[in-house]
MOPAC internal coordinates of N, CA, C and O (Angstrom, degrees):
PM7 1SCF
backbone

  N    0.0000 0     0.00 0     0.00 0    0    0    0
  C    1.4631 1     0.00 0     0.00 0    1    0    0
  C    1.4792 1   112.78 1     0.00 0    2    1    0
  O    1.2310 1   120.29 1   142.65 1    3    2    1
  N    1.3370 1   117.05 1   -37.35 1    3    2    1
  C    1.4558 1   121.36 1  -178.16 1    5    3    2
  C    1.5387 1   111.05 1   -62.94 1    6    5    3
  O    1.2310 1   120.32 1   139.56 1    7    6    5
  N    1.3134 1   116.99 1   -40.44 1    7    6    5
  C    1.4790 1   120.43 1   178.59 1    9    7    6
  C    1.5076 1   110.24 1   -66.42 1   10    9    7
  O    1.2310 1   120.05 1   135.47 1   11   10    9
  N    1.3131 1   117.51 1   -44.53 1   11   10    9
  C    1.4861 1   119.87 1  -179.77 1   13   11   10
  C    1.5422 1   111.19 1   -63.76 1   14   13   11
  O    1.2310 1   120.95 1   139.54 1   15   14   13
  N    1.3514 1   115.79 1   -40.46 1   15   14   13
  C    1.4675 1   119.16 1   178.02 1   17   15   14
  C    1.5074 1   110.46 1   -66.83 1   18   17   15
  O    1.2310 1   119.55 1   144.38 1   19   18   17
  N    1.3090 1   118.47 1   -35.62 1   19   18   17
  C    1.4940 1   121.51 1  -179.95 1   21   19   18
  C    1.5481 1   108.73 1   -66.00 1   22   21   19
  O    1.2310 1   121.31 1   133.47 1   23   22   21
  N    1.3283 1   115.10 1   -46.53 1   23   22   21
  C    1.5016 1   118.18 1   178.65 1   25   23   22
  C    1.5226 1   111.37 1   -64.06 1   26   25   23
  O    1.2310 1   119.94 1   139.74 1   27   26   25
  N    1.3020 1   117.72 1   -40.26 1   27   26   25
  C    1.4742 1   120.28 1   177.03 1   29   27   26
  C    1.4909 1   111.13 1   -64.60 1   30   29   27
  O    1.2310 1   119.10 1   143.89 1   31   30   29
  N    1.3262 1   119.33 1   -36.11 1   31   30   29
  C    1.4671 1   123.13 1   177.74 1   33   31   30
  C    1.5200 1   109.72 1   -64.43 1   34   33   31
  O    1.2310 1   120.28 1   140.19 1   35   34   33
  N    1.3293 1   117.08 1   -39.81 1   35   34   33
  C    1.4612 1   120.06 1   178.85 1   37   35   34
  C    1.5388 1   110.28 1   -66.66 1   38   37   35
  O    1.2310 1   120.26 1   139.44 1   39   38   37
  N    1.3324 1   117.10 1   -40.56 1   39   38   37
  C    1.4491 1   121.42 1   179.08 1   41   39   38
  C    1.5212 1   109.64 1   -65.74 1   42   41   39
  O    1.2310 1   119.85 1   136.87 1   43   42   41
  N    1.3079 1   117.90 1   -43.13 1   43   42   41
  C    1.4582 1   122.30 1  -178.23 1   45   43   42
  C    1.5290 1   110.30 1   -67.11 1   46   45   43
  O    1.2310 1   119.87 1   148.37 1   47   46   45
  N    1.3359 1   117.85 1   -31.63 1   47   46   45
  C    1.4502 1   121.38 1   178.71 1   49   47   46
  C    1.5081 1   111.94 1   -82.41 1   50   49   47
  O    1.2310 1   119.65 1   168.80 1   51   50   49
  N    1.3224 1   118.28 1   -11.20 1   51   50   49
  C    1.4401 1   122.03 1   178.80 1   53   51   50
  C    1.5094 1   112.23 1    81.98 1   54   53   51
  O    1.2310 1   119.24 1  -157.12 1   55   54   53
  N    1.3394 1   119.05 1    22.88 1   55   54   53
  C    1.4629 1   121.49 1   177.93 1   57   55   54
  C    1.4946 1   110.15 1   -71.39 1   58   57   55
  O    1.2310 1   120.85 1   -49.18 1   59   58   57
  N    1.3299 1   115.98 1   130.82 1   59   58   57
  C    1.4618 1   120.39 1  -178.68 1   61   59   58
  C    1.5357 1   110.85 1   -78.41 1   62   61   59
  O    1.2310 1   120.19 1   143.65 1   63   62   61
  N    1.3003 1   117.24 1   -36.35 1   63   62   61
  C    1.4569 1   123.06 1   178.64 1   65   63   62
  C    1.5224 1   110.34 1  -120.49 1   66   65   63
  O    1.2310 1   120.05 1   -83.04 1   67   66   65
  N    1.2811 1   117.50 1    96.96 1   67   66   65
  C    1.4542 1   121.96 1  -178.59 1   69   67   66
  C    1.5272 1   112.61 1   -72.65 1   70   69   67
  O    1.2310 1   119.84 1  -114.37 1   71   70   69
  N    1.3223 1   117.92 1    65.63 1   71   70   69
  C    1.4584 1   122.09 1  -175.76 1   73   71   70
  C    1.5198 1   110.99 1   -66.25 1   74   73   71
  O    1.2310 1   119.57 1   140.79 1   75   74   73
  N    1.2986 1   118.43 1   -39.21 1   75   74   73
  C    1.4677 1   121.09 1  -179.51 1   77   75   74
  C    1.5066 1   111.13 1   -63.17 1   78   77   75
  O    1.2310 1   120.21 1   137.19 1   79   78   77
  N    1.3238 1   117.21 1   -42.81 1   79   78   77
  C    1.4767 1   120.91 1   178.51 1   81   79   78
  C    1.5096 1   110.21 1   -67.37 1   82   81   79
  O    1.2310 1   118.73 1   142.29 1   83   82   81
  N    1.3106 1   120.03 1   -37.71 1   83   82   81
  C    1.4702 1   121.69 1   177.41 1   85   83   82
  C    1.5043 1   109.93 1   -66.39 1   86   85   83
  O    1.2310 1   119.83 1   139.90 1   87   86   85
  N    1.3426 1   117.93 1   -40.10 1   87   86   85
  C    1.4471 1   120.92 1   178.60 1   89   87   86
  C    1.5599 1   111.30 1   -61.82 1   90   89   87
  O    1.2310 1   120.71 1   139.04 1   91   90   89
  N    1.3462 1   116.24 1   -40.96 1   91   90   89
  C    1.4372 1   120.25 1   176.10 1   93   91   90
  C    1.5245 1   111.57 1   -63.18 1   94   93   91
  O    1.2310 1   120.93 1   135.38 1   95   94   93
  N    1.3028 1   115.82 1   -44.62 1   95   94   93
  C    1.4508 1   120.02 1   179.08 1   97   95   94
  C    1.5395 1   111.47 1   -61.45 1   98   97   95
  O    1.2310 1   120.66 1   139.55 1   99   98   97
  N    1.3344 1   116.35 1   -40.45 1   99   98   97
  C    1.4614 1   121.09 1   177.25 1  101   99   98
  C    1.5429 1   112.15 1   -65.57 1  102  101   99
  O    1.2310 1   121.02 1   139.77 1  103  102  101
  N    1.3153 1   115.65 1   -40.23 1  103  102  101
  C    1.4482 1   120.71 1   179.53 1  105  103  102
  C    1.5465 1   110.42 1   -63.90 1  106  105  103
  O    1.2310 1   120.67 1   138.78 1  107  106  105
  N    1.3039 1   116.32 1   -41.22 1  107  106  105
  C    1.4567 1   119.48 1   179.70 1  109  107  106
  C    1.4989 1   110.81 1   -70.48 1  110  109  107
  O    1.2310 1   120.37 1   143.40 1  111  110  109
  N    1.3434 1   116.89 1   -36.60 1  111  110  109
  C    1.4852 1   120.07 1   176.32 1  113  111  110
  C    1.5243 1   110.47 1   -62.38 1  114  113  111
  O    1.2310 1   119.99 1   138.55 1  115  114  113
  N    1.3150 1   117.63 1   -41.45 1  115  114  113
  C    1.4693 1   120.54 1   178.36 1  117  115  114
  C    1.4986 1   109.95 1   -64.74 1  118  117  115
  O    1.2310 1   119.87 1   140.78 1  119  118  117
  N    1.2987 1   117.85 1   -39.22 1  119  118  117
  C    1.4823 1   123.38 1   178.43 1  121  119  118
  C    1.5296 1   108.35 1   -63.59 1  122  121  119
  O    1.2310 1   118.90 1   146.30 1  123  122  121
  N    1.2871 1   119.70 1   -33.70 1  123  122  121
  C    1.4659 1   121.20 1  -176.69 1  125  123  122
  C    1.5228 1   113.10 1   -69.75 1  126  125  123
  O    1.2310 1   119.65 1   163.13 1  127  126  125
  N    1.3095 1   118.27 1   -16.87 1  127  126  125
  C    1.5109 1   120.20 1  -179.53 1  129  127  126
  C    1.5290 1   108.43 1   -65.55 1  130  129  127
  O    1.2310 1   116.72 1   127.56 1  131  130  129
  N    1.3315 1   123.85 1   -52.44 1  131  130  129
  C    1.4454 1   120.30 1   178.43 1  133  131  130
  C    1.5252 1   112.61 1   -68.23 1  134  133  131
  O    1.2310 1   120.33 1   149.81 1  135  134  133
  N    1.3370 1   116.98 1   -30.19 1  135  134  133
  C    1.4603 1   118.09 1   177.71 1  137  135  134
  C    1.5199 1   110.78 1   -67.68 1  138  137  135
  O    1.2310 1   120.06 1   141.85 1  139  138  137
  N    1.2959 1   117.50 1   -38.15 1  139  138  137
  C    1.4897 1   119.45 1   173.13 1  141  139  138
  C    1.4795 1   113.46 1   -64.54 1  142  141  139
  O    1.2310 1   120.40 1   143.14 1  143  142  141
  N    1.3478 1   116.85 1   -36.86 1  143  142  141
  C    1.4768 1   120.57 1   177.82 1  145  143  142
  C    1.5380 1   111.38 1   -66.27 1  146  145  143
  O    1.2310 1   120.91 1   145.00 1  147  146  145
  N    1.3659 1   115.87 1   -35.00 1  147  146  145
  C    1.4272 1   120.21 1   177.96 1  149  147  146
  C    1.5140 1   112.58 1   -63.45 1  150  149  147
  O    1.2310 1   120.53 1   151.74 1  151  150  149
  N    1.3272 1   116.59 1   -28.26 1  151  150  149
  C    1.4486 1   121.17 1   175.97 1  153  151  150
  C    1.5050 1   110.17 1   -84.62 1  154  153  151
  O    1.2310 1   119.89 1   136.66 1  155  154  153
  N    1.3273 1   117.81 1   -43.34 1  155  154  153
  C    1.4516 1   121.60 1  -173.74 1  157  155  154
  C    1.5306 1   114.33 1   -70.68 1  158  157  155
  O    1.2310 1   120.05 1   138.25 1  159  158  157
  N    1.3292 1   117.51 1   -41.75 1  159  158  157
  C    1.4436 1   119.42 1  -176.30 1  161  159  158
  C    1.5379 1   114.81 1   -63.34 1  162  161  159
  O    1.2310 1   118.97 1   137.84 1  163  162  161
  N    1.3292 1   119.57 1   -42.16 1  163  162  161
  C    1.4682 1   116.99 1   175.14 1  165  163  162
  C    1.5234 1   112.40 1   -67.51 1  166  165  163
  O    1.2310 1   119.70 1   148.63 1  167  166  165
  N    1.3068 1   118.17 1   -31.37 1  167  166  165
  C    1.4766 1   119.43 1   176.18 1  169  167  166
  C    1.5148 1   110.56 1   -65.73 1  170  169  167
  O    1.2310 1   120.49 1   139.96 1  171  170  169
  N    1.3349 1   116.67 1   -40.04 1  171  170  169
  C    1.4442 1   120.60 1   177.85 1  173  171  170
  C    1.5389 1   111.47 1   -65.71 1  174  173  171
  O    1.2310 1   121.43 1   136.79 1  175  174  173
  N    1.3463 1   114.86 1   -43.21 1  175  174  173
  C    1.4754 1   119.51 1   178.18 1  177  175  174
  C    1.5258 1   112.54 1   -63.09 1  178  177  175
  O    1.2310 1   120.82 1   147.73 1  179  178  177
  N    1.3690 1   116.05 1   -32.27 1  179  178  177
  C    1.4543 1   119.76 1  -179.84 1  181  179  178
  C    1.5170 1   111.90 1   -78.73 1  182  181  179
  O    1.2310 1   119.39 1   178.92 1  183  182  181
  N    1.3280 1   118.77 1    -1.08 1  183  182  181
  C    1.4344 1   120.04 1   174.69 1  185  183  182
  C    1.5178 1   116.10 1   111.17 1  186  185  183
  O    1.2310 1   119.91 1   179.15 1  187  186  185
  N    1.3460 1   117.77 1    -0.85 1  187  186  185
  C    1.4406 1   119.57 1   178.50 1  189  187  186
  C    1.5156 1   110.46 1   -70.87 1  190  189  187
  O    1.2310 1   120.23 1   -29.24 1  191  190  189
  N    1.3058 1   117.16 1   150.76 1  191  190  189
  C    1.4431 1   122.49 1   179.51 1  193  191  190
  C    1.5360 1   110.15 1   -66.90 1  194  193  191
  O    1.2310 1   120.31 1   -15.31 1  195  194  193
  N    1.3585 1   117.01 1   164.69 1  195  194  193
  C    1.4349 1   121.24 1   179.62 1  197  195  194
  C    1.5222 1   112.52 1   -58.95 1  198  197  195
  O    1.2310 1   120.41 1   137.06 1  199  198  197
  N    1.3124 1   116.83 1   -42.94 1  199  198  197
  C    1.4595 1   120.99 1  -176.39 1  201  199  198
  C    1.5127 1   110.29 1   -69.34 1  202  201  199
  O    1.2310 1   120.07 1   140.25 1  203  202  201
  N    1.3339 1   117.47 1   -39.75 1  203  202  201
  C    1.4660 1   119.18 1  -179.62 1  205  203  202
  C    1.5472 1   110.47 1   -68.41 1  206  205  203
  O    1.2310 1   121.31 1   139.19 1  207  206  205
  N    1.3579 1   115.09 1   -40.81 1  207  206  205
  C    1.4806 1   118.21 1   178.29 1  209  207  206
  C    1.5166 1   111.29 1   -64.27 1  210  209  207
  O    1.2310 1   119.97 1   139.69 1  211  210  209
  N    1.3461 1   117.67 1   -40.31 1  211  210  209
  C    1.4652 1   121.85 1   177.95 1  213  211  210
  C    1.5129 1   109.41 1   -63.83 1  214  213  211
  O    1.2310 1   119.94 1   136.16 1  215  214  213
  N    1.3326 1   117.71 1   -43.84 1  215  214  213
  C    1.4517 1   122.20 1   179.91 1  217  215  214
  C    1.5237 1   110.20 1   -61.27 1  218  217  215
  O    1.2310 1   119.46 1   136.13 1  219  218  217
  N    1.3303 1   118.63 1   -43.87 1  219  218  217
  C    1.4361 1   122.82 1   176.77 1  221  219  218
  C    1.5232 1   112.41 1   -58.71 1  222  221  219
  O    1.2310 1   120.22 1   139.84 1  223  222  221
  N    1.3441 1   117.19 1   -40.16 1  223  222  221
  C    1.4622 1   120.29 1   176.66 1  225  223  222
  C    1.5383 1   113.38 1   -66.61 1  226  225  223
  O    1.2310 1   121.51 1   140.63 1  227  226  225
  N    1.3200 1   114.72 1   -39.37 1  227  226  225
  C    1.4510 1   119.79 1   179.49 1  229  227  226
  C    1.5290 1   111.22 1   -67.66 1  230  229  227
  O    1.2310 1   121.47 1   136.35 1  231  230  229
  N    1.3527 1   114.78 1   -43.65 1  231  230  229
  C    1.4629 1   120.22 1  -178.14 1  233  231  230
  C    1.5235 1   112.81 1   -66.73 1  234  233  231
  O    1.2310 1   120.35 1   158.49 1  235  234  233
  N    1.3476 1   116.94 1   -21.51 1  235  234  233
  C    1.4708 1   119.27 1   178.46 1  237  235  234
  C    1.5522 1   111.65 1   -68.37 1  238  237  235
  O    1.2310 1   119.80 1   160.54 1  239  238  237
  N    1.3007 1   117.99 1   -19.46 1  239  238  237
  C    1.4426 1   121.78 1   178.14 1  241  239  238
  C    1.4989 1   115.38 1  -104.89 1  242  241  239
  O    1.2310 1   120.15 1  -179.37 1  243  242  241
  N    1.3445 1   117.33 1     0.63 1  243  242  241
  C    1.4748 1   120.18 1  -176.04 1  245  243  242
  C    1.5404 1   113.13 1   -65.33 1  246  245  243
  O    1.2310 1   120.79 1   150.17 1  247  246  245
  N    1.3163 1   116.09 1   -29.83 1  247  246  245
  C    1.4777 1   119.49 1  -176.67 1  249  247  246
  C    1.5443 1   110.46 1   -64.99 1  250  249  247
  O    1.2310 1   119.26 1   152.70 1  251  250  249
  N    1.2877 1   119.02 1   -27.30 1  251  250  249
  C    1.4460 1   120.64 1  -175.62 1  253  251  250
  C    1.5151 1   114.83 1   -64.06 1  254  253  251
  O    1.2310 1   118.84 1   129.20 1  255  254  253
  N    1.3732 1   119.81 1   -50.80 1  255  254  253
  C    1.4577 1   117.09 1   177.09 1  257  255  254
  C    1.5242 1   112.42 1   -65.93 1  258  257  255
  O    1.2310 1   120.43 1   148.97 1  259  258  257
  N    1.3492 1   116.79 1   -31.03 1  259  258  257
  C    1.4811 1   119.90 1   178.18 1  261  259  258
  C    1.5165 1   109.42 1   -64.47 1  262  261  259
  O    1.2310 1   119.83 1   134.41 1  263  262  261
  N    1.2985 1   117.93 1   -45.59 1  263  262  261
  C    1.4743 1   121.98 1   178.24 1  265  263  262
  C    1.5349 1   111.16 1   -63.89 1  266  265  263
  O    1.2310 1   120.14 1   142.05 1  267  266  265
  N    1.3222 1   117.33 1   -37.95 1  267  266  265
  C    1.4623 1   120.00 1   177.93 1  269  267  266
  C    1.5102 1   111.07 1   -65.51 1  270  269  267
  O    1.2310 1   120.56 1   139.79 1  271  270  269
  N    1.3609 1   116.53 1   -40.21 1  271  270  269
  C    1.4795 1   120.60 1   179.01 1  273  271  270
  C    1.5395 1   111.71 1   -65.08 1  274  273  271
  O    1.2310 1   120.85 1   146.05 1  275  274  273
  N    1.3122 1   115.98 1   -33.95 1  275  274  273
  C    1.4921 1   119.66 1   178.94 1  277  275  274
  C    1.5366 1   108.63 1   -74.80 1  278  277  275
  O    1.2310 1   120.13 1   143.39 1  279  278  277
  N    1.3082 1   117.36 1   -36.61 1  279  278  277
  C    1.4406 1   122.07 1  -173.76 1  281  279  278
  C    1.5191 1   113.72 1   -72.97 1  282  281  279
  O    1.2310 1   119.52 1   146.12 1  283  282  281
  N    1.3223 1   118.53 1   -33.88 1  283  282  281
  C    1.4832 1   121.99 1  -177.46 1  285  283  282
  C    1.5296 1   109.51 1   -56.17 1  286  285  283
  O    1.2310 1   119.02 1   123.65 1  287  286  285
  N    1.3403 1   119.48 1   -56.35 1  287  286  285
  C    1.4449 1   116.92 1  -178.21 1  289  287  286
  C    1.5571 1   112.38 1   -62.86 1  290  289  287
  O    1.2310 1   121.10 1   141.32 1  291  290  289
  N    1.3212 1   115.51 1   -38.68 1  291  290  289
  C    1.4633 1   118.78 1  -178.78 1  293  291  290
  C    1.5400 1   110.34 1   -65.65 1  294  293  291
  O    1.2310 1   119.60 1   142.39 1  295  294  293
  N    1.3193 1   118.37 1   -37.61 1  295  294  293
  C    1.4345 1   121.73 1  -177.08 1  297  295  294
  C    1.5285 1   113.32 1   -75.89 1  298  297  295
  O    1.2310 1   120.16 1   162.29 1  299  298  297
  N    1.3364 1   117.29 1   -17.71 1  299  298  297
  C    1.4420 1   119.22 1   176.16 1  301  299  298
  C    1.5119 1   112.87 1   -65.91 1  302  301  299
  O    1.2310 1   120.81 1   162.07 1  303  302  301
  N    1.3280 1   116.05 1   -17.93 1  303  302  301
  C    1.4760 1   121.34 1   168.24 1  305  303  302
  C    1.5396 1   105.43 1   -75.74 1  306  305  303
  O    1.2310 1   119.54 1   -84.53 1  307  306  305
  N    1.2774 1   118.48 1    95.47 1  307  306  305
  C    1.4667 1   123.53 1  -166.72 1  309  307  306
  C    1.5176 1   114.02 1   -49.28 1  310  309  307
  O    1.2310 1   117.19 1   137.49 1  311  310  309
  N    1.3375 1   122.94 1   -42.51 1  311  310  309
  C    1.4617 1   120.00 1   177.86 1  313  311  310
  C    1.5010 1   113.94 1   -62.24 1  314  313  311
  O    1.2310 1   119.11 1   157.72 1  315  314  313
  N    1.3336 1   119.30 1   -22.28 1  315  314  313
  C    1.4606 1   121.37 1  -179.70 1  317  315  314
  C    1.5164 1   114.65 1   -79.63 1  318  317  315
  O    1.2310 1   120.54 1   161.32 1  319  318  317
  N    1.3534 1   116.57 1   -18.68 1  319  318  317
  C    1.4251 1   120.45 1  -174.79 1  321  319  318
  C    1.5225 1   113.47 1   -58.82 1  322  321  319
  O    1.2310 1   117.69 1   129.34 1  323  322  321
  N    1.3477 1   121.99 1   -50.66 1  323  322  321
  C    1.4680 1   119.48 1   178.12 1  325  323  322
  C    1.5487 1   112.81 1   -60.30 1  326  325  323
  O    1.2310 1   120.63 1   144.27 1  327  326  325
  N    1.3318 1   116.41 1   -35.73 1  327  326  325
  C    1.4751 1   117.74 1  -179.46 1  329  327  326
  C    1.5335 1   109.66 1   -67.87 1  330  329  327
  O    1.2310 1   119.92 1   141.82 1  331  330  329
  N    1.3424 1   117.76 1   -38.18 1  331  330  329
  C    1.4733 1   119.35 1   176.77 1  333  331  330
  C    1.5074 1   114.12 1   -65.78 1  334  333  331
  O    1.2310 1   121.21 1   138.78 1  335  334  333
  N    1.3449 1   115.29 1   -41.22 1  335  334  333
  C    1.4442 1   119.71 1   177.07 1  337  335  334
  C    1.5258 1   110.42 1   -65.10 1  338  337  335
  O    1.2310 1   119.72 1   140.83 1  339  338  337
  N    1.3164 1   118.14 1   -39.17 1  339  338  337
  C    1.4639 1   121.27 1   177.43 1  341  339  338
  C    1.5023 1   112.07 1   -65.03 1  342  341  339
  O    1.2310 1   120.69 1   141.28 1  343  342  341
  N    1.3421 1   116.29 1   -38.72 1  343  342  341
  C    1.4409 1   120.46 1   177.33 1  345  343  342
  C    1.5484 1   111.98 1   -64.31 1  346  345  343
  O    1.2310 1   121.48 1   137.34 1  347  346  345
  N    1.3098 1   114.76 1   -42.66 1  347  346  345
  C    1.4905 1   119.06 1   179.56 1  349  347  346
  C    1.5496 1   109.55 1   -64.20 1  350  349  347
  O    1.2310 1   120.61 1   137.58 1  351  350  349
  N    1.3453 1   116.43 1   -42.42 1  351  350  349
  C    1.4559 1   119.30 1   179.08 1  353  351  350
  C    1.5386 1   111.04 1   -66.24 1  354  353  351
  O    1.2310 1   120.31 1   139.42 1  355  354  353
  N    1.3083 1   117.02 1   -40.58 1  355  354  353
  C    1.4455 1   120.79 1   178.01 1  357  355  354
  C    1.5268 1   112.84 1   -62.74 1  358  357  355
  O    1.2310 1   120.64 1   139.66 1  359  358  357
  N    1.3180 1   116.38 1   -40.34 1  359  358  357
  C    1.4817 1   121.07 1   178.92 1  361  359  358
  C    1.5512 1   109.33 1   -64.59 1  362  361  359
  O    1.2310 1   120.48 1   139.63 1  363  362  361
  N    1.3177 1   116.68 1   -40.37 1  363  362  361
  C    1.4866 1   119.86 1   178.19 1  365  363  362
  C    1.5252 1   110.61 1   -65.61 1  366  365  363
  O    1.2310 1   120.87 1   136.28 1  367  366  365
  N    1.3253 1   115.94 1   -43.72 1  367  366  365
  C    1.4542 1   122.52 1   178.87 1  369  367  366
  C    1.5121 1   111.29 1   -60.49 1  370  369  367
  O    1.2310 1   121.26 1   138.18 1  371  370  369
  N    1.3504 1   115.20 1   -41.82 1  371  370  369
  C    1.4666 1   119.16 1  -179.07 1  373  371  370
  C    1.5459 1   109.80 1   -63.43 1  374  373  371
  O    1.2310 1   120.20 1   135.53 1  375  374  373
  N    1.3584 1   117.22 1   -44.47 1  375  374  373
  C    1.4453 1   119.22 1  -177.69 1  377  375  374
  C    1.5279 1   110.97 1   -63.58 1  378  377  375
  O    1.2310 1   120.08 1   137.38 1  379  378  377
  N    1.3117 1   117.45 1   -42.62 1  379  378  377
  C    1.4350 1   120.71 1   178.59 1  381  379  378
  C    1.5177 1   111.41 1   -62.82 1  382  381  379
  O    1.2310 1   120.12 1   133.03 1  383  382  381
  N    1.3354 1   117.38 1   -46.97 1  383  382  381
  C    1.4553 1   120.85 1   179.27 1  385  383  382
  C    1.5256 1   112.21 1   -62.95 1  386  385  383
  O    1.2310 1   120.38 1   139.81 1  387  386  385
  N    1.3087 1   116.88 1   -40.19 1  387  386  385
  C    1.4513 1   122.47 1  -178.37 1  389  387  386
  C    1.5190 1   110.04 1   -63.79 1  390  389  387
  O    1.2310 1   119.74 1   147.27 1  391  390  389
  N    1.3269 1   118.11 1   -32.73 1  391  390  389
  C    1.4713 1   120.91 1  -179.38 1  393  391  390
  C    1.4947 1   113.62 1   -85.34 1  394  393  391
  O    1.2310 1   119.59 1   149.87 1  395  394  393
  N    1.3698 1   118.38 1   -30.13 1  395  394  393
  C    1.4362 1   121.93 1  -177.91 1  397  395  394
  C    1.5044 1   115.95 1   -88.82 1  398  397  395
  O    1.2310 1   120.32 1   144.18 1  399  398  397
  N    1.3301 1   117.00 1   -35.82 1  399  398  397
  C    1.4540 1   121.43 1  -174.71 1  401  399  398
  C    1.4993 1   110.44 1   -86.22 1  402  401  399
  O    1.2310 1   120.60 1   -55.98 1  403  402  401
  N    1.3554 1   116.47 1   124.02 1  403  402  401
  C    1.4987 1   116.86 1   176.97 1  405  403  402
  C    1.5075 1   112.12 1   -73.50 1  406  405  403
  O    1.2310 1   121.56 1   -24.41 1  407  406  405
  N    1.3319 1   114.61 1   155.59 1  407  406  405
  C    1.4837 1   119.32 1  -178.62 1  409  407  406
  C    1.4815 1   112.44 1   -81.54 1  410  409  407
  O    1.2310 1   119.17 1   156.93 1  411  410  409
  N    1.3341 1   119.19 1   -23.07 1  411  410  409
  C    1.4743 1   122.21 1   177.98 1  413  411  410
  C    1.5303 1   108.72 1  -156.06 1  414  413  411
  O    1.2310 1   122.51 1   -15.93 1  415  414  413
  N    1.3202 1   112.79 1   164.07 1  415  414  413
  C    1.4707 1   118.36 1   178.06 1  417  415  414
  C    1.5317 1   111.58 1    85.67 1  418  417  415
  O    1.2310 1   121.65 1    19.84 1  419  418  417
  N    1.3266 1   114.44 1  -160.16 1  419  418  417
  C    1.4522 1   123.07 1  -178.45 1  421  419  418
  C    1.5640 1   110.16 1   -65.97 1  422  421  419
  O    1.2310 1   119.79 1   -49.24 1  423  422  421
  N    1.3375 1   118.01 1   130.76 1  423  422  421
  C    1.4684 1   119.95 1  -176.87 1  425  423  422
  C    1.5410 1   112.08 1   -61.29 1  426  425  423
  O    1.2310 1   119.88 1   146.26 1  427  426  425
  N    1.3151 1   117.83 1   -33.74 1  427  426  425
  C    1.4803 1   119.38 1   177.10 1  429  427  426
  C    1.5241 1   113.85 1    77.04 1  430  429  427
  O    1.2310 1   121.20 1    -4.82 1  431  430  429
  N    1.3337 1   115.32 1   175.18 1  431  430  429
  C    1.4650 1   119.86 1  -176.19 1  433  431  430
  C    1.5233 1   113.03 1   -69.62 1  434  433  431
  O    1.2310 1   118.51 1   150.95 1  435  434  433
  N    1.2981 1   120.45 1   -29.05 1  435  434  433
  C    1.4541 1   121.22 1   177.88 1  437  435  434
  C    1.5017 1   112.36 1   -61.04 1  438  437  435
  O    1.2310 1   120.94 1   134.42 1  439  438  437
  N    1.3100 1   115.80 1   -45.58 1  439  438  437
  C    1.4792 1   121.66 1  -178.65 1  441  439  438
  C    1.5431 1   109.17 1   -65.42 1  442  441  439
  O    1.2310 1   120.98 1   138.15 1  443  442  441
  N    1.3240 1   115.73 1   -41.85 1  443  442  441
  C    1.4761 1   118.61 1   179.00 1  445  443  442
  C    1.5044 1   112.90 1   -65.88 1  446  445  443
  O    1.2310 1   120.86 1   139.25 1  447  446  445
  N    1.3460 1   115.97 1   -40.75 1  447  446  445
  C    1.4742 1   119.27 1   178.08 1  449  447  446
  C    1.5298 1   110.60 1   -65.05 1  450  449  447
  O    1.2310 1   120.87 1   140.70 1  451  450  449
  N    1.3115 1   115.94 1   -39.30 1  451  450  449
  C    1.4884 1   119.92 1   177.69 1  453  451  450
  C    1.5173 1   111.28 1   -61.35 1  454  453  451
  O    1.2310 1   121.11 1   131.49 1  455  454  453
  N    1.3412 1   115.48 1   -48.51 1  455  454  453
  C    1.4634 1   120.80 1  -179.70 1  457  455  454
  C    1.5345 1   110.96 1   -63.64 1  458  457  455
  O    1.2310 1   119.69 1   140.36 1  459  458  457
  N    1.3135 1   118.21 1   -39.64 1  459  458  457
  C    1.4613 1   120.62 1   178.40 1  461  459  458
  C    1.5010 1   111.07 1   -66.71 1  462  461  459
  O    1.2310 1   119.52 1   134.68 1  463  462  461
  N    1.3190 1   118.51 1   -45.32 1  463  462  461
  C    1.4700 1   121.30 1   177.46 1  465  463  462
  C    1.5142 1   112.79 1   -61.81 1  466  465  463
  O    1.2310 1   120.28 1   137.29 1  467  466  465
  N    1.3124 1   117.06 1   -42.71 1  467  466  465
  C    1.4511 1   122.11 1   178.21 1  469  467  466
  C    1.5197 1   109.60 1   -61.33 1  470  469  467
  O    1.2310 1   120.16 1   134.77 1  471  470  469
  N    1.3433 1   117.30 1   -45.23 1  471  470  469
  C    1.4592 1   121.11 1  -179.74 1  473  471  470
  C    1.5134 1   111.74 1   -62.47 1  474  473  471
  O    1.2310 1   120.28 1   136.40 1  475  474  473
  N    1.3293 1   117.07 1   -43.60 1  475  474  473
  C    1.4517 1   119.29 1   178.70 1  477  475  474
  C    1.5327 1   112.29 1   -63.51 1  478  477  475
  O    1.2310 1   120.24 1   138.67 1  479  478  477
  N    1.3389 1   117.15 1   -41.33 1  479  478  477
  C    1.4291 1   118.89 1   179.74 1  481  479  478
  C    1.5213 1   112.08 1   -67.70 1  482  481  479
  O    1.2310 1   119.56 1   144.97 1  483  482  481
  N    1.3271 1   118.44 1   -35.03 1  483  482  481
  C    1.4716 1   120.57 1   176.55 1  485  483  482
  C    1.5449 1   111.89 1   -67.53 1  486  485  483
  O    1.2310 1   121.22 1   141.49 1  487  486  485
  N    1.3408 1   115.26 1   -38.51 1  487  486  485
  C    1.4654 1   119.21 1   177.38 1  489  487  486
  C    1.5483 1   109.23 1   -64.91 1  490  489  487
  O    1.2310 1   120.01 1   136.05 1  491  490  489
  N    1.3572 1   117.58 1   -43.95 1  491  490  489
  C    1.4512 1   118.58 1   177.92 1  493  491  490
  C    1.5198 1   113.01 1   -66.09 1  494  493  491
  O    1.2310 1   120.67 1   143.82 1  495  494  493
  N    1.2899 1   116.32 1   -36.18 1  495  494  493
  C    1.4672 1   119.36 1   177.54 1  497  495  494
  C    1.5390 1   110.91 1   -63.92 1  498  497  495
  O    1.2310 1   119.82 1   137.43 1  499  498  497
  N    1.2973 1   117.96 1   -42.57 1  499  498  497
  C    1.4425 1   119.89 1   179.79 1  501  499  498
  C    1.5274 1   111.50 1   -71.63 1  502  501  499
  O    1.2310 1   121.05 1   138.23 1  503  502  501
  N    1.3568 1   115.60 1   -41.77 1  503  502  501
  C    1.4754 1   118.83 1  -177.13 1  505  503  502
  C    1.5122 1   112.29 1   -69.67 1  506  505  503
  O    1.2310 1   120.82 1   141.76 1  507  506  505
  N    1.3692 1   116.04 1   -38.24 1  507  506  505
  C    1.4819 1   118.73 1  -173.42 1  509  507  506
  C    1.5461 1   111.99 1  -101.28 1  510  509  507
  O    1.2310 1   121.19 1   166.39 1  511  510  509
  N    1.2958 1   115.33 1   -13.61 1  511  510  509
  C    1.4706 1   120.76 1  -171.23 1  513  511  510
  C    1.5042 1   112.89 1   -75.80 1  514  513  511
  O    1.2310 1   120.10 1   180.00 1  515  514  513

C-alpha cells in the first residue's frame, strides 16, 4: 500500500518522474529477498523440492504489487491518501509489535526496545510536527 500511495502522491502532485516512489518500490523489493528466503529455506529443509521452495518464497511477496495496484486508484481520491498511508503504517506497526511483544511472562528486551522506539518517535513527531 505504501508504494501505491507514493505513486498516487506523485501523480496527484503532477510529478513527471516519480523517482521517490520508484526508490521506495526498489527498497521494498530488496527487502523482499530475505523475506522470501525466510519462507523458502524452511520449506526446503522440510523436504520440498528446490522449485517448490523457490515458488513459495516468490508467492510470499505477490500480495505487495497487487495491493499497490489497488491502492493507486483509491489514493487518487486525494482525501483518502492520508488514510491509506496511515493504514499501511498501522499494518507494519502491528506486524512488528506482534513479533516482538510476548503474549505472556516477562516482556523482555524486545518489548522494551519497541516501547522506547515508539516513545522516541512520538516525541519527535510532536516536537517537529
